[in-house]
N, C-alpha and C positions, 0 to 999 in steps of 0.2 A: 781155384778156391771156390767155395760155395757159400751162398747166403740162404739159410733156411728160414722161411717165413711161415709162421703158424696161423696167420690170419686167413680165413677162408675167403677166396676171391674166385671169380669166374676165370677161365683160362685167359681170356682177352685182357681182363683187368690185371691179372697176375703178370702177364707179359708187359703190359704198360708200366706197372710198378717197377719191374726189373729194368726196363729201358730208361725210366726216369732217373734211375741210379747209375746209368751208364753201362748196364749189363743186359743180359737176356736170360730167358728161361734156359735151363741146363740142357745140353746135348750129351748123351751118354754113349760111350764108344766101346764098352766091353764089360765082361763079367765083374772084374775087380771094381770098376767105377760104379756099376749098378749096385753091387753089394755094399760098397762104402756109403753110398747115398741111402740105401734101404735101411742100414743099421741105425741111421740117425732119425728116422721117421717114426712118428707116433700114429699118423693117420695116412690114408691113401693121399697121394700128393701129385700135383701137376708137374710134368716135365715138358720140354719144349716141342716134342714130336706132335705133329698134327697132319691131317689131310683135308684141310679146309679149302684149298685151291682145287684139288682134283680128288674125288672120292677114291680111296684105296691107294693113293700115291703119297705115302707119308714122307714128310721132310722135317728137318730140324730148322730152327730159326736162323742158324748161321749157314744154312744150305749144305752142310756137310752130308755125305752119303749115309744112308741107313745100312750099315754093314753088320749091325748087331741088333737083334730084335727078340727079346724073350717074352713073346706074347703068351698070355694065358690060354687063349683059344687058337687052334691051328689055322682057322679061317680069318683071323684078325689081320688088318682092321676090317671089321664088319660094316657092310653098307646099310644094314637095316637096324634101327631106323637111321636115315641118312644124317641125323643130327649128331651122331657119334663121331665127331671130327677131331677130338682132342684126347691126349693120352695121359693117363695117370700111372704111377708106379704103386703097386700094392705094398703097403708097409710091412705086411707079414711075410709075403713070399718073394717080393721083388719082381713078380710078373707084371707085365704091362697090360692095360685094358683101355680100349677106346670107349669114351663116354661123352655125354653131352657137354659141350663147352660152357654153357651158362652155370653148370653146377659149381657150388662153392667148395674149393679145396685149398689146403695149404699149398705152397709152391717152393721150388728151388731155383734160385738164380745162379748162373755161372759168372763168377767175378774175375775179371782180369786184374791181377795184382798191380799196384802202382809201380812204375819204374823206379 
């Protein structure tokens, strides 16, 4: 399940919000999931992917492997400028872009349903 938050937050604040609710930013595993999320968006939106620890080595918050990556640019994630450490999904195309983490964006949390 997903929780779509339209309030613009930095990537770090968005992740903190998700975690405060017992969740985390979304990890996307394939075309169908990417398209499902994209269809719900009105604006470019934070997802959980980032390379804050090691430039160019993207990871999901849950540490699941990056097996799917619809980057807009073939050389993404780009290291210049090196502040582009967080990933957004483009609301129009579903492409992923690495951008500056302090930018304010809506965000998607991945919610574990209650047992």
